[in-house]
C-alpha positions as CSV (number, residue, x, y, z in Angstrom):
1,M,21.6,23.1,16.3
2,T,23.3,20.0,15.3
3,S,23.1,16.4,15.5
4,T,25.3,13.3,15.0
5,A,23.5,11.6,12.1
6,P,21.7,13.2,9.0
7,D,18.1,14.3,9.8
8,L,17.0,13.9,6.2
9,S,15.7,10.7,4.7
10,V,16.2,11.2,0.9
11,E,15.4,9.0,-2.0
12,I,15.5,9.5,-6.0
13,V,12.1,8.8,-7.2
14,H,13.0,10.1,-10.9
15,R,15.9,11.0,-12.8
16,L,16.6,12.7,-16.5
17,P,19.9,13.9,-17.7
18,G,20.6,17.1,-15.9
19,R,17.4,16.6,-13.6
20,V,16.6,14.8,-10.4
21,R,13.1,14.5,-8.1
22,L,14.0,13.6,-4.8
23,R,11.6,12.7,-2.2
24,Y,12.6,13.6,1.6
25,R,11.6,12.7,4.9
26,S,12.6,14.4,8.1
27,R,13.2,12.8,11.5
28,P,10.4,13.3,14.4
29,H,12.7,15.5,16.4
30,H,13.5,17.8,13.2
31,G,10.7,19.7,13.1
32,V,9.0,21.1,10.2
33,L,11.5,22.0,7.2
34,C,11.1,25.6,5.8
35,P,10.8,25.0,1.9
36,D,12.8,28.0,1.3
37,T,15.7,27.3,3.4
38,L,15.7,23.9,1.9
39,R,15.6,25.3,-1.4
40,A,18.4,27.9,-0.7
41,A,20.6,25.2,1.0
42,A,20.1,23.0,-2.4
43,L,21.1,25.8,-4.7
44,A,24.2,26.1,-2.8
45,L,25.5,22.8,-3.9
46,D,28.1,22.5,-6.6
47,G,26.5,22.0,-10.1
48,V,22.7,22.9,-9.1
49,R,21.2,25.1,-11.6
50,S,17.7,25.4,-10.1
51,A,15.6,23.8,-7.2
52,R,11.8,23.6,-6.5
53,V,10.1,22.2,-3.5
54,N,6.9,20.9,-3.1
55,P,6.0,20.7,0.8
56,A,3.1,19.0,0.2
57,A,4.7,15.9,-1.6
58,R,7.8,16.4,0.2
59,A,9.7,16.7,-3.0
60,L,12.9,18.4,-4.3
61,V,13.3,18.9,-7.9
62,L,16.8,19.9,-8.7
63,E,18.3,20.8,-12.4
64,F,21.9,20.4,-12.5
65,D,25.3,20.3,-14.5
66,P,25.7,16.7,-15.5
67,A,29.6,17.5,-15.6
68,R,29.9,18.7,-12.3
69,A,27.1,16.4,-10.2
70,T,25.5,13.2,-10.3
71,P,21.8,12.2,-8.8
72,A,23.5,10.1,-6.2
73,G,25.9,12.5,-5.0
74,L,23.2,15.1,-5.0
75,R,20.9,12.6,-2.9
76,R,23.8,12.4,-0.5
77,Q,24.5,15.9,-0.3
78,I,20.8,16.8,0.5
79,A,20.6,14.0,3.2
80,A,23.8,15.6,4.7
81,L,21.8,19.2,5.1
82,G,19.8,17.5,7.8
83,R,23.1,18.1,10.0
84,I,21.9,21.6,10.1
85,D,18.6,23.0,11.2
86,L,16.6,23.6,8.1
87,S,13.5,24.7,10.2
88,L,14.6,27.7,12.0
89,S,17.8,29.2,10.1
90,P,17.4,31.9,8.1
91,P,17.8,31.3,4.2
92,V,21.3,30.3,3.6
93,A,23.0,32.8,1.0
94,V,23.2,31.5,-2.3
95,P,26.9,32.1,-3.1
96,P,27.8,33.4,-6.5
97,S,29.1,31.2,-9.4
98,P,32.8,30.7,-9.3
99,P,34.8,32.6,-11.7
100,P,36.2,31.1,-14.8
101,G,39.6,29.1,-14.4
102,G,42.8,30.9,-14.6
103,L,43.4,30.6,-18.4
104,G,42.4,34.3,-19.1
105,G,44.7,35.5,-16.2
106,A,47.7,33.4,-17.5
107,L,46.9,34.6,-21.2
108,M,47.1,38.3,-19.8
109,A,50.0,37.5,-17.6
110,L,51.9,36.2,-20.6
111,A,51.0,39.2,-23.1
112,G,52.2,41.7,-20.3
113,T,55.6,40.2,-20.0
114,L,55.9,40.4,-24.0
115,M,54.6,44.1,-23.9
116,L,55.3,45.6,-20.4
117,P,58.5,47.6,-19.5
118,A,61.2,45.0,-17.9
119,P,60.6,46.5,-14.2
120,L,56.8,45.5,-14.3
121,R,57.1,41.9,-15.7
122,L,58.5,40.1,-12.8
123,P,55.8,41.5,-10.4
124,L,53.1,40.7,-12.7
125,T,54.5,37.0,-13.2
126,L,54.6,36.7,-9.8
127,V,50.9,37.7,-9.3
128,A,49.9,35.3,-11.7
129,S,52.1,32.5,-10.5
130,L,50.6,32.7,-6.8
131,P,47.4,30.2,-7.9
132,L,49.9,27.7,-9.5
133,L,52.5,28.1,-6.6
134,R,49.5,27.7,-3.8
135,H,48.2,24.5,-5.6
136,A,51.5,22.7,-6.1
137,W,52.2,23.6,-2.1
138,E,48.8,22.4,-1.0
139,D,49.4,19.1,-3.6
140,W,52.8,18.5,-2.0
141,R,51.7,19.0,1.5
142,D,48.6,16.6,1.1
143,N,50.0,14.0,-1.3
144,G,53.9,14.2,-1.3
145,L,55.7,15.1,-4.3
146,T,53.3,15.2,-7.5
147,S,53.6,16.3,-10.8
148,H,51.9,19.8,-9.6
149,G,55.0,19.9,-7.6
150,L,57.5,19.7,-10.2
151,E,55.3,22.4,-12.2
152,G,55.6,24.7,-9.0
153,L,59.3,24.1,-8.7
154,A,60.0,24.9,-12.3
155,V,58.1,28.0,-12.5
156,S,59.9,29.1,-9.1
157,I,63.5,28.6,-10.8
158,S,62.5,30.6,-13.6
159,L,61.2,33.2,-11.3
160,A,64.3,33.0,-9.3
161,R,66.6,33.7,-12.3
162,G,64.3,36.7,-13.2
163,D,63.3,34.8,-16.5
164,S,59.6,36.5,-16.6
165,I,58.8,35.2,-20.2
166,A,59.8,31.3,-19.3
167,A,57.7,31.7,-16.1
168,A,54.9,33.3,-17.8
169,T,55.0,31.0,-20.7
170,T,55.0,27.7,-18.3
171,I,52.0,29.1,-16.4
172,F,49.9,29.5,-19.4
173,L,50.9,26.1,-21.2
174,V,50.4,24.5,-17.7
175,T,46.8,25.9,-17.2
176,L,46.0,25.2,-21.1
177,G,47.1,21.8,-20.4
178,E,45.0,21.3,-17.3
179,V,41.8,23.1,-19.0
180,L,42.1,20.9,-22.1
181,E,42.6,17.7,-20.0
182,E,39.9,18.6,-17.6
183,S,37.4,19.2,-20.6
184,I,38.5,15.6,-22.5
185,A,37.8,14.0,-19.1
186,R,34.5,15.5,-18.7
187,R,33.8,14.6,-22.3
188,S,34.3,10.8,-21.5
189,D,32.1,11.1,-18.5
190,A,29.6,13.0,-21.0
191,L,29.7,10.0,-23.3
192,L,28.5,7.5,-20.7
193,K,25.7,9.8,-19.5
194,T,24.4,9.9,-23.0
195,L,23.6,6.4,-22.4
196,L,21.1,7.7,-19.8
197,R,17.3,7.4,-21.3
198,P,14.8,9.9,-20.7
199,A,11.7,9.0,-19.1
200,A,8.1,10.7,-19.1
201,D,6.9,12.0,-15.8
202,S,3.3,10.3,-16.3
203,L,2.0,7.5,-18.4
204,W,-1.1,5.7,-19.8
205,L,-2.6,2.7,-18.3
206,L,-5.5,0.4,-19.4
207,R,-7.6,-0.6,-16.3
208,D,-11.0,-2.2,-16.4
209,G,-11.1,-1.2,-19.9
210,V,-10.5,2.4,-19.4
211,E,-7.4,4.4,-20.1
212,I,-6.1,6.5,-17.0
213,Q,-2.9,8.7,-16.8
214,I,-0.8,8.3,-13.7
215,P,2.6,9.2,-12.5
216,A,5.4,7.4,-14.0
217,D,6.6,6.2,-10.6
218,E,3.6,4.4,-9.6
219,V,3.4,1.9,-12.4
220,Q,3.7,-1.7,-11.2
221,V,4.6,-5.0,-12.7
222,G,1.6,-6.5,-14.6
223,D,0.0,-3.0,-15.6
224,T,-0.7,-2.8,-19.0
225,V,0.8,0.6,-20.6
226,I,-0.5,2.0,-23.4
227,V,2.2,3.9,-25.6
228,A,1.2,5.8,-28.9
229,T,3.0,7.5,-31.5
230,G,5.6,10.0,-30.4
231,A,6.2,8.8,-27.0
232,V,9.1,7.0,-25.3
233,I,8.4,3.6,-23.9
234,P,8.7,3.9,-20.0
235,I,8.9,0.3,-19.0
236,D,10.4,-3.1,-20.0
237,G,7.8,-5.5,-21.4
238,T,6.1,-7.6,-23.8
239,V,3.4,-6.2,-26.4
240,L,-0.2,-7.6,-25.5
241,N,-1.8,-6.3,-28.8
242,G,-1.3,-3.5,-31.4
243,E,1.5,-2.8,-33.7
244,A,4.0,0.0,-34.1
245,T,7.4,0.8,-35.6
246,V,9.9,1.3,-32.8
247,N,13.1,3.4,-33.0
248,E,15.5,1.3,-30.7
249,A,18.5,3.5,-31.7
250,T,18.9,5.0,-27.9
251,M,19.5,1.4,-26.8
252,T,21.1,-0.5,-29.6
253,G,22.5,2.0,-31.9
254,E,20.7,0.7,-34.8
255,S,19.3,3.4,-36.9
256,V,16.6,1.1,-38.5
257,S,13.4,1.1,-36.8
258,V,11.8,-2.4,-35.7
259,A,8.1,-3.4,-36.1
260,K,6.7,-4.5,-32.8
261,S,3.5,-6.8,-32.5
262,R,2.1,-9.1,-30.1
263,G,4.6,-11.3,-28.3
264,D,7.5,-8.9,-29.0
265,G,9.7,-7.4,-26.5
266,V,10.3,-3.7,-25.7
267,L,12.7,-1.8,-23.9
268,S,12.3,1.3,-22.0
269,G,14.0,4.2,-23.6
270,T,12.9,3.4,-27.2
271,L,10.7,5.5,-29.0
272,V,7.6,4.6,-30.7
273,E,7.5,6.5,-34.2
274,E,4.2,5.5,-35.5
275,G,1.4,3.0,-34.2
276,R,-0.1,2.1,-31.0
277,L,1.0,-0.5,-28.4
278,A,-0.7,-2.1,-25.2
279,I,2.6,-3.6,-23.1
280,Y,2.5,-5.8,-20.4
281,A,5.0,-4.2,-17.9
282,E,7.8,-6.8,-16.6
283,Q,10.2,-4.4,-15.5
284,V,9.3,-0.7,-13.7
285,G,11.2,1.9,-12.4
286,A,14.6,1.0,-11.0
287,G,14.2,-2.3,-12.8
288,T,14.1,-1.1,-16.3
289,A,17.1,-1.6,-18.6
290,A,17.2,2.6,-18.9
291,A,17.3,2.6,-15.1
292,R,20.0,0.0,-14.9
293,I,21.9,2.1,-17.3
294,A,21.9,5.1,-15.2
295,D,23.0,3.3,-12.0
296,Y,25.8,1.6,-14.0
297,V,26.9,5.1,-15.4
298,E,26.9,6.4,-12.2
299,Q,29.0,3.3,-10.4
300,S,31.5,3.2,-13.8
301,L,32.6,6.8,-13.4
302,A,33.8,6.4,-9.9
303,A,35.1,2.9,-10.1
304,K,38.8,2.1,-10.8
305,S,40.3,-0.9,-12.6
306,E,43.8,-2.7,-11.7
307,A,45.0,-1.1,-15.0
308,Q,44.1,2.6,-13.9
309,I,45.1,1.8,-10.4
310,E,48.4,0.6,-11.4
311,A,49.0,3.5,-13.9
312,S,48.4,6.0,-11.2
313,R,50.7,4.0,-8.9
314,L,53.6,4.3,-11.6
315,A,53.0,7.6,-12.3
316,D,53.5,8.4,-8.7
317,R,56.8,6.7,-8.5
318,L,58.4,8.2,-11.6
319,V,57.9,11.7,-10.2
320,P,60.8,11.7,-7.6
321,G,62.9,9.9,-10.8
322,V,62.2,13.3,-12.7
323,M,63.0,15.4,-9.4
324,R,66.3,13.3,-9.1
325,L,67.2,13.8,-12.9
326,A,66.6,17.6,-12.3
327,G,68.9,17.8,-9.6
328,A,71.3,15.6,-11.2
329,T,71.3,17.8,-14.5
330,Y,72.0,20.9,-12.1
331,L,74.8,19.2,-10.2
332,L,76.5,18.3,-13.6
333,T,76.0,21.1,-15.6
334,G,75.4,23.9,-12.9
335,N,72.7,25.3,-15.7
336,W,69.2,26.0,-13.6
337,R,67.6,26.5,-17.1
338,R,68.2,22.8,-18.0
339,A,67.1,21.7,-14.8
340,A,63.9,23.8,-15.0
341,S,63.3,22.1,-18.4
342,V,63.5,18.7,-16.9
343,L,60.9,19.6,-14.3
344,Q,58.3,20.7,-17.2
345,A,58.1,17.0,-18.4
346,D,57.0,14.2,-16.6
347,Y,54.7,10.9,-17.1
348,S,52.4,11.6,-14.5
349,C,49.4,13.4,-16.4
350,A,49.1,11.1,-19.6
351,L,49.5,7.8,-17.4
352,K,46.9,8.8,-14.9
353,L,44.3,10.1,-17.4
354,A,44.4,8.3,-20.5
355,T,43.9,4.9,-19.0
356,P,40.4,5.9,-17.4
357,V,39.5,7.9,-20.7
358,A,40.2,4.8,-22.6
359,F,37.9,2.7,-20.4
360,K,35.1,5.1,-20.6
361,A,35.4,5.3,-24.2
362,A,35.0,1.5,-24.4
363,M,32.2,1.3,-22.1
364,Y,30.1,4.0,-23.9
365,G,31.0,2.0,-27.3
366,A,29.8,-1.3,-25.7
367,G,26.5,0.3,-24.4
368,R,25.9,1.8,-27.7
369,S,26.2,-1.8,-29.1
370,G,24.0,-3.2,-26.7
371,V,26.4,-4.3,-24.0
372,L,26.2,-3.0,-20.4
373,V,29.7,-3.2,-19.1
374,K,29.5,-2.6,-15.3
375,G,32.8,-0.5,-14.7
376,A,36.2,-0.7,-16.3
377,S,37.3,-3.6,-13.7
378,A,34.8,-6.0,-15.6
379,L,36.1,-4.8,-18.9
380,E,39.6,-5.5,-17.8
381,R,38.9,-9.1,-16.5
382,L,36.9,-9.8,-19.6
383,A,40.0,-9.0,-21.7
384,Q,41.9,-11.5,-19.4
385,A,39.3,-14.3,-19.9
386,D,40.9,-17.5,-21.6
387,T,38.1,-19.8,-21.0
388,F,34.4,-19.4,-21.9
389,V,31.7,-21.7,-20.1
390,F,28.3,-21.3,-21.2
391,D,25.1,-22.7,-19.9
392,K,23.0,-24.0,-22.4
393,T,19.3,-23.2,-22.0
394,G,18.5,-19.5,-22.8
395,T,22.3,-19.1,-23.8
396,L,23.4,-21.3,-26.7
397,T,19.9,-21.9,-27.4
398,T,17.0,-19.2,-27.7
399,G,15.2,-20.4,-24.5
400,C,12.0,-20.0,-26.8
401,L,9.9,-23.4,-27.6
402,E,8.9,-23.9,-31.3
403,V,6.5,-26.7,-32.5
404,T,8.3,-29.6,-33.9
405,D,6.0,-32.6,-34.4
406,S,2.2,-32.3,-34.4
407,I,0.7,-36.0,-34.3
408,A,-3.1,-36.6,-34.5
409,F,-4.8,-39.8,-33.5
410,D,-7.9,-38.8,-35.2
411,R,-7.9,-39.1,-39.2
412,A,-10.4,-36.6,-39.6
413,Y,-7.9,-34.0,-38.2
414,S,-4.4,-33.3,-40.1
415,P,-1.6,-32.4,-38.0
416,D,-2.2,-28.6,-39.4
417,D,-5.8,-28.9,-38.1
418,L,-4.6,-30.1,-34.8
419,I,-2.0,-27.1,-34.4
420,C,-4.8,-24.7,-35.6
421,L,-7.3,-26.2,-33.2
422,A,-4.9,-25.9,-30.1
423,A,-3.8,-22.1,-30.9
424,S,-7.7,-21.2,-31.6
425,V,-7.9,-21.8,-27.6
426,E,-4.3,-21.1,-26.8
427,E,-4.3,-17.4,-28.4
428,H,-6.0,-15.9,-25.2
429,Y,-3.3,-17.5,-23.0
430,F,-0.1,-15.3,-22.6
431,H,2.4,-18.2,-21.9
432,P,5.6,-19.3,-23.9
433,L,4.0,-22.3,-24.9
434,A,0.7,-20.9,-25.9
435,L,2.8,-18.3,-27.8
436,A,4.6,-20.9,-29.9
437,V,1.6,-22.6,-30.6
438,V,0.1,-19.7,-32.0
439,N,3.1,-18.7,-34.2
440,A,3.1,-22.4,-35.5
441,A,-0.6,-22.0,-36.5
442,R,0.1,-18.7,-38.3
443,A,3.0,-20.6,-40.6
444,T,0.5,-23.4,-41.6
445,Q,-0.4,-23.5,-45.1
446,N,-4.3,-23.7,-44.2
447,H,-4.6,-21.7,-41.3
448,H,-8.0,-21.3,-40.1
449,H,-10.0,-20.5,-36.7
450,F,-12.1,-22.9,-34.7
451,D,-15.0,-21.1,-32.9
452,H,-15.1,-21.7,-29.1
453,Q,-16.8,-20.4,-26.0
454,E,-15.1,-18.7,-23.0
455,V,-11.4,-20.2,-22.2
456,Q,-10.7,-21.4,-18.7
457,F,-7.2,-21.0,-17.2
458,I,-6.2,-23.6,-14.9
459,V,-2.8,-22.3,-13.2
460,A,0.1,-24.4,-14.1
461,H,-1.9,-27.2,-15.9
462,G,-3.2,-25.8,-19.1
463,V,-6.4,-24.3,-20.7
464,A,-9.9,-25.6,-21.5
465,S,-12.8,-24.6,-23.4
466,T,-16.0,-26.2,-25.6
467,I,-15.9,-26.4,-29.3
468,D,-19.1,-27.8,-31.0
469,G,-20.4,-28.8,-27.5
470,R,-17.4,-30.7,-26.7
471,R,-14.9,-29.9,-24.1
472,I,-11.5,-29.5,-25.4
473,V,-8.5,-29.5,-22.8
474,I,-4.9,-28.6,-23.5
475,G,-2.1,-28.9,-21.3
476,S,0.3,-31.2,-19.1
477,R,0.1,-34.9,-19.0
478,H,-0.7,-34.7,-15.5
479,F,-3.7,-32.4,-16.3
480,V,-5.0,-34.0,-19.3
481,E,-4.6,-37.7,-17.6
482,E,-5.2,-37.4,-13.9
483,D,-7.4,-34.2,-13.6
484,E,-9.5,-34.9,-16.9
485,G,-9.4,-38.5,-16.8
486,I,-8.3,-39.3,-20.3
487,D,-6.2,-42.3,-21.3
488,V,-3.0,-41.9,-22.8
489,S,-1.4,-45.5,-22.2
490,S,-2.0,-46.2,-26.0
491,C,0.6,-44.0,-26.9
492,A,3.0,-44.5,-24.0
493,E,5.9,-45.7,-26.3
494,L,5.8,-42.6,-28.5
495,I,5.5,-40.1,-25.4
496,D,8.6,-41.8,-24.2
497,T,10.5,-41.3,-27.4
498,L,9.5,-37.9,-27.8
499,Y,10.6,-36.9,-23.9
500,Q,14.0,-38.7,-24.7
501,D,14.4,-36.5,-27.6
502,G,14.4,-33.2,-25.0
503,K,11.0,-32.2,-26.2
504,T,8.1,-30.6,-24.2
505,L,4.4,-32.3,-24.8
506,L,1.2,-30.6,-25.3
507,F,-1.5,-33.2,-24.3
508,I,-4.9,-32.2,-26.5
509,G,-8.2,-33.9,-25.4
510,F,-11.5,-33.4,-27.0
511,G,-14.7,-35.0,-26.2
512,G,-12.9,-37.2,-23.3
513,R,-10.6,-38.7,-25.7
514,L,-6.8,-37.9,-26.4
515,L,-7.0,-36.1,-30.0
516,G,-3.1,-35.6,-30.3
517,L,0.3,-34.4,-29.0
518,I,2.1,-31.3,-30.0
519,A,5.7,-31.3,-29.4
520,L,7.9,-28.4,-28.9
521,K,11.6,-27.8,-28.6
522,D,14.3,-25.2,-27.9
523,R,16.3,-24.1,-30.7
524,L,19.8,-23.2,-31.2
525,R,20.4,-19.7,-31.7
526,P,21.2,-18.7,-35.4
527,D,24.5,-16.7,-34.7
528,C,26.0,-19.4,-32.1
529,A,28.2,-21.3,-34.0
530,E,29.8,-18.3,-35.8
531,G,29.9,-16.4,-32.5
532,L,31.8,-19.2,-30.9
533,E,34.2,-19.2,-33.7
534,R,34.6,-15.4,-33.5
535,L,35.5,-15.7,-29.8
536,R,38.4,-18.4,-30.7
537,G,39.6,-15.7,-33.2
538,L,39.6,-13.0,-30.0
539,G,42.1,-15.3,-28.1
540,V,39.7,-17.7,-26.3
541,E,41.4,-21.1,-25.7
542,R,38.7,-23.0,-24.3
543,I,34.8,-23.2,-24.6
544,L,32.9,-25.2,-22.4
545,M,29.1,-25.9,-22.0
546,L,27.1,-26.5,-18.7
547,T,23.6,-28.0,-18.5
548,G,21.0,-30.2,-16.5
549,D,20.4,-31.7,-19.7
550,H,20.7,-35.6,-20.7
551,P,24.3,-36.6,-21.3
552,D,23.4,-37.9,-24.9
553,R,21.7,-34.6,-25.8
554,A,24.5,-32.5,-24.5
555,A,27.2,-34.4,-26.4
556,E,25.3,-34.0,-29.5
557,L,25.1,-30.4,-29.3
558,A,28.6,-30.0,-28.2
559,A,29.8,-32.0,-30.9
560,S,27.7,-29.9,-33.6
561,L,29.1,-26.7,-31.9
562,G,32.8,-28.0,-31.7
563,L,33.0,-27.5,-28.1
564,D,36.1,-28.4,-26.1
565,G,33.9,-30.1,-23.3
566,F,30.6,-30.4,-21.3
567,H,29.2,-31.1,-18.2
568,A,25.6,-32.4,-18.5
569,G,22.9,-33.6,-16.0
570,L,24.0,-30.6,-13.5
571,L,22.3,-29.3,-10.4
572,P,22.2,-25.6,-10.0
573,Q,25.1,-26.0,-7.0
574,D,27.2,-27.8,-9.5
575,K,27.9,-25.2,-11.9
576,A,29.6,-23.1,-9.4
577,R,31.5,-25.9,-8.1
578,I,32.8,-26.5,-11.6
579,I,33.5,-23.0,-12.2
580,G,35.5,-22.9,-8.9
581,E,37.5,-26.0,-10.0
582,L,38.3,-24.7,-13.5
583,A,39.6,-21.4,-11.6
584,A,41.7,-23.4,-9.2
585,R,43.5,-24.9,-12.3
586,G,44.3,-21.4,-13.2
587,H,42.1,-20.4,-15.9
588,R,40.1,-17.2,-16.1
589,I,36.8,-18.1,-16.5
590,A,33.8,-15.8,-18.3
591,F,30.6,-17.4,-17.3
592,V,27.6,-16.9,-19.5
593,G,24.3,-17.3,-18.1
594,D,20.7,-16.2,-17.8
595,G,18.9,-18.4,-14.9
596,I,18.4,-17.9,-11.3
597,N,20.3,-20.9,-10.9
598,D,23.1,-19.2,-12.8
599,A,23.7,-16.4,-10.3
600,P,26.3,-18.4,-8.2
601,A,28.3,-19.4,-11.1
602,L,28.2,-15.7,-12.5
603,A,29.4,-14.5,-9.1
604,G,31.9,-17.0,-8.8
605,A,33.6,-16.6,-12.2
606,H,36.4,-14.3,-13.3
607,V,33.6,-12.2,-15.3
608,G,30.0,-13.0,-15.4
609,I,27.9,-12.3,-18.8
610,A,24.2,-12.3,-18.3
611,M,21.9,-12.6,-21.4
612,H,19.2,-10.3,-22.3
613,K,16.4,-12.4,-21.3
614,G,18.0,-13.5,-18.1
615,A,16.2,-13.6,-14.6
616,D,16.9,-10.2,-12.4
617,I,19.2,-11.7,-10.1
618,A,21.3,-13.2,-12.8
619,R,21.6,-9.5,-14.5
620,L,22.2,-8.1,-10.9
621,T,24.9,-10.5,-10.2
622,A,26.7,-10.3,-13.8
623,D,29.5,-8.0,-14.5
624,I,28.3,-7.7,-18.1
625,A,24.4,-7.5,-19.3
626,L,23.3,-7.8,-22.8
627,L,20.7,-5.4,-23.8
628,E,19.7,-7.1,-27.0
629,D,18.7,-10.7,-27.3
630,R,21.8,-11.7,-29.8
631,F,24.5,-14.0,-29.2
632,S,26.7,-11.7,-31.0
633,G,26.6,-9.3,-28.0
634,I,29.1,-11.7,-26.0
635,V,31.5,-11.4,-29.2
636,T,30.9,-7.6,-29.0
637,A,31.8,-7.4,-25.4
638,K,35.0,-9.6,-25.8
639,A,36.0,-7.5,-29.1
640,V,35.5,-4.3,-27.1
641,A,37.4,-5.4,-23.9
642,N,40.3,-6.8,-26.0
643,A,40.6,-3.3,-28.0
644,A,40.3,-1.4,-25.1
645,M,43.1,-3.1,-23.2
646,A,45.3,-2.8,-26.3
647,R,44.7,0.7,-26.7
648,I,45.9,1.3,-23.2
649,A,49.0,-0.9,-23.4
650,G,49.7,1.4,-26.8
651,N,49.1,4.6,-25.0
652,Y,51.3,3.4,-22.2
653,R,54.2,2.8,-24.5
654,L,53.7,6.0,-26.2
655,T,53.8,7.8,-22.6
656,V,56.9,6.4,-21.6
657,G,58.5,6.6,-25.0
658,C,57.7,10.2,-25.7
659,N,58.3,11.6,-22.4
660,T,61.5,10.0,-22.0
661,A,62.7,11.3,-25.2
662,I,61.5,14.8,-23.9
663,L,63.5,14.2,-20.6
664,A,66.5,13.2,-22.4
665,A,66.1,16.3,-24.7
666,A,65.6,18.5,-21.6
667,A,68.6,17.1,-19.7
668,G,70.8,17.6,-22.6
669,G,70.1,21.2,-22.9
670,L,68.3,20.6,-26.5
671,L,65.0,22.2,-25.1
672,S,64.2,25.4,-23.4
673,P,61.6,25.2,-20.3
674,T,58.8,26.8,-22.8
675,L,59.5,24.3,-25.6
676,T,59.7,21.1,-23.1
677,A,56.1,22.3,-21.6
678,L,55.0,22.9,-24.8
679,L,55.9,19.4,-26.2
680,H,54.9,17.8,-22.8
681,N,51.4,19.1,-22.9
682,G,50.8,18.4,-26.6
683,T,51.9,14.8,-26.4
684,T,49.6,14.4,-23.1
685,L,46.7,16.0,-25.1
686,G,47.4,13.5,-28.2
687,L,47.2,10.5,-25.8
688,L,44.1,11.6,-24.3
689,L,42.5,12.2,-27.7
690,N,43.8,8.8,-28.8
691,A,42.2,7.3,-25.7
692,L,38.8,9.1,-26.6
693,R,38.5,7.7,-29.9
694,P,35.6,5.5,-30.6
695,I,36.3,1.7,-30.2
696,R,34.7,0.0,-33.2
């Protein structure tokens, strides 16, 4: 029984390195799936080591070899199984594991040609060459003349001349080279896959004052997740209460554990070494940093950059040239041995393999440094960027407010008293303004707490409570003046001055009158100025700033940072327009932003970079996302991109230089076919190992 479309709807509900849990649903006309048949069909897929079916939950758990399969690929293959009838057909026979590669056979053939009598050498070598010749023919038939065709032709010439030792040695060296090249390519994939973060199947939540355990895939944004000593944090969020030391090495590469307490952000995939935290879940499931890394790994393993595509094209164009050189060598010398030597050396393997391996090694290094690069193309475009354009708030600045002024209108209260009074009420409120006031209160010399009654939270306005029988309100001017009827006109001039300085104001009313003002302002990132200077040292020609802020304040900040220009008073759509205008003038733009309003500019730039605390849409739109709230991550990304492209260019020059020298020596009769194969494969492996070296 067949159908024109898959009869299974399959989705990934959980994944670990080497393990994935799928949930499946059959179409109405499909009938009831046979669990044994589905399990056997899954076991028949390449790379699957074990399969377990839970019919009640419609779940399929697969353990697989990460070098041979991916969760996304297995999901597609399981969905494709719906084209066969899995309800009535007998269990699918599970094929045995394929035998190891032909390296052992090639080695035995080489040993045989050295040890057996002369009449037996040629038949043995001919049998050993059949897999290589078949592969060369199929590749020639499907793809035209490639390096595999050259290898097959070289072996055929040796066999035709009756040179069994040369043919057997060539077969062994080619097979050994392919095994080693494949191993190195797999290792570069494995490097990226080590960025996948493990997560538990279940976790603990605090609901209605009671701790309960639920499946990990049922946690929702807004839940309070409890994580204790020895557990991996399963969500991205902010600590509500508790203290712990957290090992973030899996996400940041830093070996020193970090102390976490109320207000601190935490990432999924990091380990609580000691302590206990209650965490407000802000990103769950596919939205967590760990899940985004998993998706990025799957995408990047398949994505190709322009450099990689061009290297493949060049390699393919050079193969006919090698063929013509071999033909010319024979016509001029009449020596088949020289022609066979020329056919042993070509540019294809090193050009095609070294470039993707270098990109993957670079992306792995960036990931370990807290920079998520979404594919080789993004890294390539970042290396090309000559102009960096920054959004201001949350990018050049921290996006976190801090108290700058505390102004009390009652002599009975000092500025510190006013902050502590506000913090006593605000400490129950989970909001950036409240956190800033609480932090400022902790920093005062005479920090003390004001006893109060139950706190009221007025959404989008502020908070209210009662202290010593008098009502205290803290919030916006609208809340205090219009909703609470408190007169603020006496300090209108001061308020205007503070607003013109770009400060956010909290109004504090106590007993029906205005007790004071607390001013807060975003602060410049401490490593911003140094980071901008380092970017210039990495080849960035222009650095600009875009902001919706007042032009005077923008000019002051641009001058202090030594920027090449700025645009102020912008609306969200203006940013994308300016990026387009700059690109039209020939600039290659890297735009760095963090907000929802930055998404159009991130998408329109040559390469977009999203800050760690950026909005989800910004992080999804960007080509590169920072996993840590550090400005230096931008510098790291640019440095890695430059180093990767420099290594690829160096490998390209080495490939062309070495292989040209080998071809010339072979054509000149200085190298035998065996020595040519040895030098060619050795050079290719050396270039691959160089591409795999960590980029620091």
